[in-house]
PAVO-944131 format. One line per 4 residues: their letters; for each residue x, y, z of N, C-alpha, C. Coordinates in Angstrom, 1 decimal. Example, Ala and Ser with C-alpha at 12.3 -4.5 7.8 and 13.67 -1.06 7.14 Angstrom:
<nodes>
AS) 13.2 -5.7 7.8 12.3 -4.5 7.8 13.2 -3.3 7.8 ~ 12.8 -2.2 7.1 13.7 -1.1 7.1 12.9 0.0 7.9
</nodes>
This chain:
<nodes>
MKGR) -16.8 29.6 29.9 -17.0 28.4 29.4 -15.4 28.0 28.8 ~ -14.9 26.9 29.5 -13.9 26.2 29.0 -14.2 25.1 27.9 ~ -13.1 24.8 27.0 -13.4 23.7 26.1 -12.2 23.1 25.5 ~ -12.1 22.0 25.0 -11.1 21.1 24.7 -11.7 20.3 23.6
IEIT) -10.7 20.2 22.4 -10.9 19.3 21.1 -9.6 18.4 21.1 ~ -9.9 17.2 20.6 -8.8 16.4 20.4 -9.2 15.8 18.9 ~ -8.1 16.0 18.2 -8.3 15.6 16.7 -7.4 14.4 16.4 ~ -7.7 13.5 16.0 -6.8 12.4 15.7 -6.9 11.7 14.4
VESK) -5.6 11.9 13.6 -5.9 11.3 12.4 -4.8 10.3 12.0 ~ -5.1 9.1 11.2 -4.2 8.1 10.7 -3.6 8.7 9.5 ~ -2.3 8.6 9.4 -1.6 8.8 8.3 -0.1 8.4 7.8 ~ 0.0 8.0 6.9 1.5 7.3 6.9 2.6 8.3 6.9
DSAA) 2.1 9.7 6.5 2.9 10.7 6.7 2.7 11.6 8.0 ~ 2.6 10.8 8.9 2.3 11.8 10.3 3.6 12.6 10.6 ~ 4.4 12.1 10.5 5.8 12.9 10.9 6.0 14.0 9.8 ~ 5.7 14.1 8.6 5.8 15.1 7.8 4.8 16.1 8.1
LLAA) 3.6 15.8 8.6 2.3 16.7 8.9 2.5 17.3 10.3 ~ 3.1 16.7 11.1 3.7 17.2 12.3 4.7 18.6 11.9 ~ 5.7 18.0 10.9 6.5 19.0 10.9 5.8 20.4 10.2 ~ 4.9 19.9 9.3 4.3 21.2 8.7 3.2 21.9 9.5
LNKE) 2.6 21.3 10.5 1.8 22.1 11.2 2.1 22.6 12.8 ~ 3.4 22.0 12.9 3.8 22.3 14.3 4.2 23.9 14.3 ~ 4.4 24.4 13.0 4.6 26.1 13.2 3.4 26.7 13.4 ~ 2.1 26.0 13.3 0.9 26.6 13.5 0.3 26.5 15.1
TVNN) 1.0 26.0 15.6 0.6 25.6 17.3 0.3 27.3 17.8 ~ -0.7 27.5 18.7 -1.3 28.6 19.2 -0.9 28.4 20.6 ~ -0.3 29.6 21.2 -0.4 29.5 22.5 -0.5 31.2 23.0 ~ -1.9 31.6 23.3 -2.3 32.8 23.5 -3.0 32.8 25.0
PRVS) -3.6 33.9 25.5 -4.3 34.0 26.6 -5.7 33.1 26.6 ~ -6.2 33.1 25.1 -7.4 32.6 24.8 -7.6 31.1 24.4 ~ -6.3 30.6 23.9 -6.4 29.4 23.2 -4.7 28.8 23.2 ~ -4.9 27.5 23.5 -3.6 26.9 23.2 -3.7 25.7 22.6
SSIS) -2.7 25.3 21.8 -2.8 23.9 21.1 -1.4 23.2 21.2 ~ -1.6 21.8 20.7 -0.2 21.3 20.7 -0.3 20.1 19.6 ~ 0.6 19.5 19.3 0.5 18.6 18.0 1.5 17.5 18.3 ~ 1.1 16.3 18.1 2.3 15.0 18.2 1.8 14.1 17.3
AENG) 2.8 13.2 16.9 2.8 12.2 15.9 3.3 11.0 16.6 ~ 2.5 9.7 16.5 3.3 8.6 17.1 2.4 7.4 16.4 ~ 3.1 6.4 16.2 2.8 5.2 15.6 1.8 5.5 14.3 ~ 1.9 6.3 13.4 1.0 6.7 12.2 0.0 7.4 12.5
KLTI) -0.1 8.1 13.6 -1.4 8.9 14.1 -0.9 10.5 14.3 ~ -1.5 11.3 13.9 -1.2 12.7 14.2 -2.3 13.2 15.2 ~ -2.0 13.7 16.2 -2.9 14.1 17.2 -2.9 15.7 17.6 ~ -3.7 16.3 17.4 -4.2 17.7 17.8 -5.1 17.9 18.8
IIEA) -4.3 18.7 20.0 -5.1 18.8 21.2 -5.3 20.6 21.0 ~ -6.4 20.9 21.3 -6.7 22.2 21.3 -7.6 22.6 22.5 ~ -7.1 23.7 23.2 -7.7 24.0 24.7 -8.0 25.3 24.4 ~ -9.1 25.9 24.9 -9.6 27.5 24.9 -10.6 27.8 26.1
IDMV) -10.4 29.2 26.4 -11.4 29.5 27.3 -13.0 29.6 27.2 ~ -13.0 30.0 25.7 -14.3 30.2 25.1 -14.6 29.7 23.7 ~ -15.8 29.2 23.4 -16.1 28.7 22.5 -15.7 29.3 20.9 ~ -15.6 30.4 20.7 -15.4 31.1 19.6 -14.0 30.8 19.3
ALRS) -13.1 31.0 20.2 -11.6 30.8 19.8 -11.5 29.1 19.7 ~ -11.9 28.3 20.3 -12.0 27.1 20.2 -12.7 26.5 19.0 ~ -13.6 27.0 18.4 -14.2 26.7 17.1 -13.3 27.3 16.0 ~ -12.8 28.4 16.2 -12.0 29.1 15.1 -10.8 28.4 14.8
TANS) -10.0 28.0 16.1 -8.6 27.2 16.1 -9.0 25.6 15.4 ~ -10.0 25.1 15.8 -10.4 23.6 15.3 -10.7 23.8 13.8 ~ -11.4 24.8 13.4 -11.4 25.1 11.9 -10.2 25.2 11.2 ~ -9.2 26.1 11.9 -8.1 26.0 10.9 -7.3 24.8 10.9
YLRY) -7.1 24.1 11.9 -6.4 22.8 11.8 -7.3 21.9 10.9 ~ -8.6 21.8 10.9 -9.3 21.2 9.9 -9.0 21.4 8.4 ~ -9.0 22.7 8.2 -8.8 23.1 6.7 -7.2 22.7 6.3 ~ -6.1 23.0 7.4 -4.9 22.4 7.0 -4.8 21.0 6.7
LQMA) -5.5 20.0 7.5 -5.4 18.8 7.2 -6.5 18.3 6.1 ~ -7.4 19.2 5.7 -8.1 18.6 4.3 -7.3 19.2 3.2 ~ -6.4 20.3 3.4 -5.5 20.8 2.1 -4.6 19.7 2.2 ~ -4.0 19.1 3.3 -2.7 18.1 3.0 -3.6 17.0 2.5
GDFE) -4.6 16.6 2.7 -5.2 15.4 2.3 -5.2 15.6 0.8 ~ -5.8 16.8 0.4 -5.9 17.0 -1.1 -4.8 17.0 -1.8 ~ -3.7 17.4 -1.2 -2.2 17.4 -2.0 -2.0 15.8 -2.2 ~ -2.2 15.1 -1.1 -1.8 13.5 -1.0 -2.6 13.0 -2.2
SKFA) -3.9 13.2 -2.1 -4.5 12.5 -3.2 -4.2 12.9 -4.8 ~ -3.7 14.3 -5.0 -3.4 14.8 -6.4 -2.3 14.2 -6.6 ~ -1.4 14.2 -5.6 -0.2 13.5 -6.0 -0.2 12.0 -6.3 ~ -1.2 11.3 -5.5 -1.3 9.7 -5.8 -1.9 9.7 -7.4
EDEE) -2.8 10.6 -7.8 -3.4 10.4 -9.0 -2.3 10.8 -10.1 ~ -1.2 11.9 -9.9 -0.5 12.0 -11.0 0.8 10.7 -11.0 ~ 0.8 10.2 -9.8 1.7 8.9 -10.0 1.0 7.9 -10.7 ~ -0.1 7.8 -10.8 -0.9 6.7 -11.6 -0.8 6.9 -12.8
K) -0.7 8.3 -13.4 -0.9 8.4 -14.7 0.5 8.0 -15.4
</nodes>
C-alpha cells in the first residue's frame, strides 16, 4: 500500500524552519520526504510504500514542529518579562 501525507503550517519563521528541518529529509527505498517554504507557509510532503514508514516519518516531523512551536512560545514569554 502506498501513502502520502502533506503537512502545511503557517509560520512567520517558515524560512528558519525550512533551514532547520531540511537536514531531516528522508530518501530511502521505503519513504521519501521534501520540505518547502513559501509565502509564510512550510509544507512537508511524505510519500511511503507502507503505512508504518509513513506514520513514523510523519510523527517525527510533527514532533519537530511541536518542538519548534514550544521554543517559539518560550522565547515569546521570556521577551514579555
